[in-house]
C-alpha positions as CSV (number, residue, x, y, z in Angstrom):
1,M,7.2,-30.7,0.5
2,S,8.6,-32.6,-2.2
3,A,6.8,-34.5,-4.8
4,T,8.3,-37.6,-3.4
5,S,7.0,-37.2,0.4
6,A,3.7,-35.5,-0.7
7,Q,0.8,-35.6,-4.0
8,I,1.0,-32.2,-6.2
9,G,-2.5,-31.1,-7.3
10,P,-3.5,-29.6,-10.4
11,G,-2.7,-26.5,-11.6
12,P,0.8,-24.9,-11.4
13,V,3.2,-26.3,-9.3
14,P,5.7,-24.2,-7.5
15,D,9.2,-24.8,-7.3
16,T,10.5,-27.1,-4.6
17,V,11.5,-24.6,-2.1
18,L,8.0,-23.2,-1.9
19,T,6.6,-26.8,-1.4
20,D,9.5,-28.1,1.1
21,F,9.0,-25.1,3.5
22,L,5.1,-25.7,4.1
23,M,6.3,-29.5,5.1
24,A,8.8,-27.9,7.7
25,E,6.7,-25.9,9.4
26,G,4.4,-28.8,10.2
27,L,1.7,-27.1,7.5
28,A,1.0,-30.0,5.2
29,E,1.4,-33.9,5.9
30,P,3.1,-36.2,4.2
31,G,0.5,-37.7,1.9
32,E,-1.7,-34.9,1.5
33,T,-3.0,-33.1,-2.0
34,A,-1.9,-29.4,-2.4
35,T,-3.3,-27.6,-4.8
36,W,-1.5,-24.3,-5.6
37,T,-3.4,-21.5,-6.9
38,P,-1.4,-18.3,-8.2
39,L,-3.1,-14.9,-6.7
40,A,-3.2,-11.3,-8.7
41,G,-1.7,-9.3,-6.5
42,G,1.0,-6.4,-6.3
43,V,4.1,-6.2,-8.8
44,S,6.9,-7.2,-5.7
45,S,6.2,-11.0,-5.2
46,D,4.9,-14.1,-5.9
47,L,1.2,-14.9,-4.1
48,W,-0.3,-18.4,-4.2
49,R,-3.4,-20.3,-2.2
50,V,-2.8,-23.4,-1.4
51,D,-5.9,-25.5,-0.5
52,L,-4.9,-28.7,1.6
53,P,-7.4,-31.1,2.6
54,G,-10.2,-29.2,5.2
55,R,-8.4,-25.9,5.4
56,S,-6.4,-23.3,3.1
57,L,-3.5,-21.2,3.8
58,C,-1.7,-18.4,1.7
59,V,2.1,-18.5,0.9
60,K,4.4,-15.7,0.0
61,R,7.9,-14.6,-1.2
62,A,8.9,-11.9,-2.4
63,L,10.9,-11.3,-6.2
64,A,14.5,-9.8,-6.8
65,R,13.2,-7.5,-9.8
66,L,9.6,-6.5,-9.9
67,K,6.8,-7.1,-12.4
68,V,7.1,-3.3,-13.8
69,A,8.1,-2.0,-17.0
70,A,10.9,-0.4,-15.6
71,D,13.8,-1.2,-14.0
72,W,13.0,-2.0,-10.7
73,E,15.0,-4.2,-8.3
74,A,14.5,-4.2,-4.7
75,P,16.0,-7.1,-1.9
76,V,14.0,-10.2,-0.5
77,S,14.9,-9.1,2.9
78,R,11.6,-7.0,2.4
79,N,9.9,-10.3,3.0
80,A,11.3,-10.2,7.0
81,C,10.6,-6.5,7.5
82,E,6.6,-7.1,6.3
83,W,6.5,-10.1,8.4
84,A,7.4,-8.0,11.6
85,W,5.8,-5.5,10.6
86,M,2.6,-7.9,10.8
87,R,3.5,-9.2,13.9
88,F,3.3,-5.9,15.5
89,A,-0.4,-5.0,14.0
90,S,-1.4,-8.6,15.6
91,R,-0.3,-7.6,18.8
92,H,-2.1,-4.4,18.8
93,R,-4.7,-4.6,16.4
94,P,-5.0,-8.5,15.8
95,D,-8.1,-8.7,13.1
96,S,-5.9,-6.0,11.4
97,V,-4.3,-9.0,10.0
98,P,-4.0,-12.4,8.3
99,E,-3.5,-14.9,10.9
100,L,0.4,-16.0,11.2
101,L,1.7,-18.8,10.6
102,A,5.6,-19.1,9.7
103,H,8.6,-17.7,8.0
104,D,11.3,-18.6,6.5
105,P,13.7,-15.4,6.2
106,A,16.7,-17.0,4.0
107,A,14.7,-17.7,1.7
108,G,12.4,-14.8,1.7
109,L,9.2,-16.3,2.2
110,F,5.7,-16.8,4.8
111,A,2.6,-18.5,5.1
112,M,-0.4,-17.4,6.6
113,A,-4.2,-17.4,6.7
114,Y,-6.0,-17.4,3.6
115,L,-8.6,-14.4,3.9
116,P,-11.8,-15.5,1.2
117,P,-12.4,-12.6,-1.3
118,E,-16.6,-13.4,0.0
119,R,-16.5,-12.8,3.6
120,Y,-13.2,-10.1,2.5
121,P,-13.9,-8.4,-0.2
122,M,-10.1,-6.1,-1.6
123,W,-11.5,-2.3,-1.1
124,K,-10.0,-1.5,-4.1
125,A,-12.7,-3.5,-6.2
126,Q,-15.3,-2.4,-4.0
127,L,-14.2,1.3,-5.1
128,L,-13.7,0.8,-8.6
129,Y,-17.0,-1.2,-8.8
130,G,-18.9,2.0,-7.5
131,E,-19.4,0.0,-3.8
132,V,-18.0,3.6,-2.1
133,R,-19.2,3.6,1.8
134,V,-17.8,6.5,4.2
135,A,-17.5,4.4,7.1
136,T,-14.8,2.1,5.6
137,A,-12.5,5.4,4.8
138,A,-12.9,6.5,8.4
139,A,-12.5,3.0,9.4
140,V,-9.4,2.7,8.1
141,G,-8.2,6.3,9.4
142,Q,-8.5,5.3,12.7
143,L,-6.8,1.8,12.2
144,L,-3.9,3.3,10.2
145,G,-3.5,6.0,12.7
146,S,-4.2,4.2,15.9
147,L,-1.0,2.2,15.1
148,H,0.8,4.8,14.1
149,A,0.4,6.1,17.7
150,A,1.0,2.8,19.0
151,S,4.5,2.6,17.9
152,A,5.5,6.3,18.5
153,G,9.0,7.0,20.2
154,D,9.6,3.1,20.6
155,P,13.5,2.7,20.3
156,V,12.9,-0.7,20.2
157,L,11.1,-0.6,17.0
158,A,13.5,2.2,15.3
159,E,16.4,0.0,15.6
160,E,14.4,-3.0,14.3
161,F,13.2,-0.9,11.6
162,A,15.3,1.1,10.6
163,T,15.0,0.2,6.9
164,D,16.3,3.4,5.6
165,G,17.9,1.3,2.1
166,N,14.7,-0.8,1.3
167,F,12.7,2.2,2.1
168,H,14.5,4.1,-0.3
169,A,14.3,1.3,-3.2
170,L,10.6,0.4,-3.0
171,R,9.0,4.1,-2.3
172,V,11.3,7.3,-2.0
173,E,13.3,6.1,-5.8
174,P,10.4,5.1,-7.6
175,Y,7.8,7.5,-6.6
176,L,9.9,10.8,-5.8
177,L,13.0,10.6,-7.7
178,A,12.0,8.8,-10.9
179,T,9.2,11.1,-11.0
180,A,11.6,14.4,-10.3
181,A,13.7,12.9,-13.7
182,A,10.4,12.6,-15.2
183,H,9.9,16.5,-14.4
184,P,13.2,18.5,-14.4
185,G,11.4,21.8,-13.3
186,L,9.7,20.3,-10.3
187,G,13.6,18.5,-9.2
188,D,14.2,20.3,-7.1
189,V,10.7,20.1,-5.1
190,L,10.8,16.2,-5.2
191,Q,14.1,16.0,-4.1
192,G,13.9,18.3,-1.2
193,L,10.7,16.2,-0.3
194,A,12.4,12.5,-0.5
195,D,15.2,14.2,1.9
196,R,12.9,15.2,4.2
197,T,11.1,11.8,4.0
198,A,14.0,9.9,4.4
199,D,15.3,12.2,7.4
200,T,11.7,11.9,9.5
201,H,11.4,8.5,12.2
202,L,8.7,9.3,14.3
203,V,6.8,5.7,13.8
204,L,6.1,2.5,12.4
205,V,5.2,3.5,8.5
206,H,3.3,0.5,6.7
207,G,4.8,1.6,3.3
208,D,1.9,0.6,1.1
209,V,-1.3,1.7,2.1
210,S,-3.4,1.3,-1.0
211,P,-7.0,0.0,-1.5
212,K,-5.8,-3.2,-3.5
213,N,-3.7,-3.8,0.2
214,I,-6.6,-3.4,2.3
215,L,-9.5,-5.9,2.5
216,V,-12.7,-5.3,4.3
217,G,-13.4,-7.6,6.8
218,P,-16.3,-8.2,9.2
219,S,-14.0,-6.7,12.1
220,G,-13.1,-4.0,10.2
221,P,-10.2,-3.2,7.2
222,V,-7.4,-5.8,7.1
223,L,-4.0,-4.4,6.0
224,L,-1.8,-6.7,3.8
225,D,1.4,-6.2,1.7
226,A,4.2,-4.1,4.7
227,E,6.9,-5.3,2.3
228,C,7.7,-1.3,3.2
229,A,7.8,-1.2,6.5
230,W,10.0,1.2,8.0
231,Y,10.3,3.7,11.3
232,G,10.2,6.9,9.5
233,D,7.4,9.4,8.6
234,P,3.9,8.9,9.1
235,A,2.6,11.3,6.4
236,F,3.8,9.2,4.0
237,D,1.1,6.8,5.0
238,L,-1.5,9.1,5.1
239,A,-1.1,10.7,1.9
240,F,-0.6,6.9,0.2
241,C,-3.8,5.8,0.8
242,V,-5.7,9.1,0.4
243,N,-3.8,9.4,-3.0
244,H,-5.5,6.7,-4.2
245,L,-9.0,8.0,-3.3
246,L,-8.4,11.1,-5.2
247,L,-7.4,9.1,-8.5
248,K,-10.5,6.4,-8.5
249,S,-12.4,9.9,-7.9
250,L,-11.7,10.4,-12.0
251,V,-12.2,7.0,-12.6
252,V,-15.8,6.3,-11.1
253,P,-17.6,10.1,-11.7
254,G,-20.6,8.3,-10.3
255,C,-19.6,8.0,-6.9
256,R,-17.1,11.5,-6.8
257,D,-18.6,12.9,-4.0
258,D,-18.7,9.8,-1.7
259,L,-14.7,8.9,-2.8
260,L,-13.7,12.3,-1.9
261,R,-15.7,12.5,1.9
262,S,-13.9,9.1,2.3
263,A,-10.8,11.2,1.6
264,R,-11.5,13.6,3.8
265,V,-13.3,11.3,6.8
266,L,-9.9,9.4,6.2
267,A,-7.6,12.0,7.2
268,E,-9.8,13.4,9.5
269,E,-10.5,10.1,11.6
270,Y,-6.4,9.8,11.7
271,V,-5.1,12.8,12.8
272,T,-7.6,12.2,16.2
273,C,-5.0,9.5,17.2
274,V,-2.2,11.6,16.7
275,D,-0.3,12.6,19.4
276,W,3.4,12.0,18.8
277,E,3.8,15.8,17.2
278,P,1.8,18.6,16.5
279,R,-1.1,18.0,14.2
280,A,-0.2,20.9,11.9
281,A,3.1,19.7,11.4
282,L,1.8,16.2,10.5
283,H,-0.9,18.0,8.1
284,Q,1.3,20.3,6.1
285,R,3.5,16.8,5.4
286,A,1.0,15.1,4.2
287,A,-0.5,17.5,2.2
288,T,2.9,18.4,0.1
289,L,3.6,14.4,0.0
290,L,0.3,14.1,-1.5
291,P,0.4,16.5,-4.7
292,A,4.1,14.2,-5.7
293,L,2.6,11.4,-5.2
294,L,-0.3,12.1,-7.1
295,L,2.3,12.5,-9.7
296,A,3.8,9.8,-9.1
297,R,1.4,7.7,-10.2
298,V,1.5,8.8,-13.8
299,D,4.8,9.3,-14.3
300,G,7.1,7.6,-12.0
301,K,7.8,3.9,-11.7
302,S,4.5,2.3,-10.9
303,P,1.6,4.1,-12.7
304,V,-1.7,3.5,-12.0
305,E,-3.2,0.9,-14.7
306,Y,-7.0,2.5,-14.5
307,L,-6.0,6.0,-15.7
308,T,-5.8,5.0,-19.8
309,H,-7.5,8.4,-20.5
310,E,-4.6,11.2,-21.5
311,G,-6.7,14.1,-19.8
312,H,-7.2,12.6,-16.4
313,R,-3.4,11.7,-16.5
314,Q,-2.7,15.8,-17.7
315,L,-5.5,16.4,-15.3
316,V,-3.4,14.8,-12.6
317,R,-0.2,16.5,-14.3
318,T,-2.3,20.1,-13.6
319,V,-3.1,20.2,-10.2
320,A,-0.1,18.0,-8.9
321,T,2.5,20.4,-10.6
322,T,0.3,23.4,-9.1
323,L,0.2,22.0,-5.7
324,L,3.8,21.2,-5.7
325,R,4.8,24.8,-6.6
326,A,2.6,26.9,-4.2
327,P,1.7,24.0,-1.0
328,A,-1.1,23.6,0.7
329,A,-1.1,23.5,4.4
330,T,-4.0,20.3,5.5
331,V,-4.5,16.9,3.6
332,A,-8.3,18.8,3.7
333,D,-6.8,21.6,1.4
334,V,-5.6,19.3,-1.5
335,V,-8.9,17.3,-1.5
336,A,-10.6,20.9,-2.4
337,A,-7.9,22.1,-4.9
338,W,-8.6,18.4,-6.6
339,E,-12.5,18.6,-6.3
340,G,-12.3,22.2,-7.9
341,A,-10.1,21.0,-10.7
342,L,-12.5,18.3,-11.5
343,A,-15.3,20.5,-11.4
344,A,-13.8,23.1,-13.8
345,P,-15.1,23.0,-17.4
346,A,-13.1,21.0,-19.4
347,E,-11.1,22.6,-22.7
348,P,-13.4,22.7,-25.9
349,G,-12.7,19.2,-27.6
350,T,-11.7,16.8,-24.5
351,R,-14.2,14.4,-22.2
352,P,-14.8,15.9,-19.5
353,Y,-13.6,14.8,-16.3
């Protein structure tokens, strides 16, 4: 949609690659006014809401350099991985992703339906506002488990999502290896987790199952931002999501019990879907990854923005270090250790957890 063929509405104007994409795909008509509004989101892509007469849609484009303080680059081909993952999810759980509209793999961008926040609130916002529903966590666990089960042992998906380099750049290096560099005393343990994760290929992994990427829709959770999609270790997705519930229990103390219960229930519901390997094996991998991811969100390349109190960050380091050196057997054991640390008396002169 170039300026010569259509009207650009008020507000910031994207470059012509994006606007021409809408025209080429028949998503906008010549002469229509399009208003482009940048949306807040993750660090790895530009995201726009596009309002056209009588309809709205969303356009996403991958960035070559991520918007974080650390030097973090990743291939824009991950946009095609996300599109392919969302197509997979839509075949098995149609309500679990937005409607897909058009894709330009060469430009690293695609269009999908815009889901209004009044009907599809972000789970992260609900949790931080103290609106914690254990049923939502249960639904997320069941959805994630069902998608993993649908992809397990599928050689076609394994070939399509042999995106090991992408996953290394977006997850293994910035989370596990960067954290190992920050904690040399744990380097061998974290390197071992990185190697094990990279060598495990069992299901189609989303790679970014975080509350910021989950909308609470009228028909259940909706998953977004599958740029890290990879045929790999399902324990990564489970640990990645539970990790966020534990961290938020530090900053929403009035909902701590429900957040910890949500962490347990999410894992329990997820595990009911596991039929591709012994459940104890998956539990063990998730339980050992979880403290590494806790530590990564403090000292890796992508620290969570809401842990602003040094006492909170130090608690994360203490619990994670203990569990990395003496691994737990299950996710529930990690949650119990976390809960025990939160209940322990604070050091004199420090703020209680």
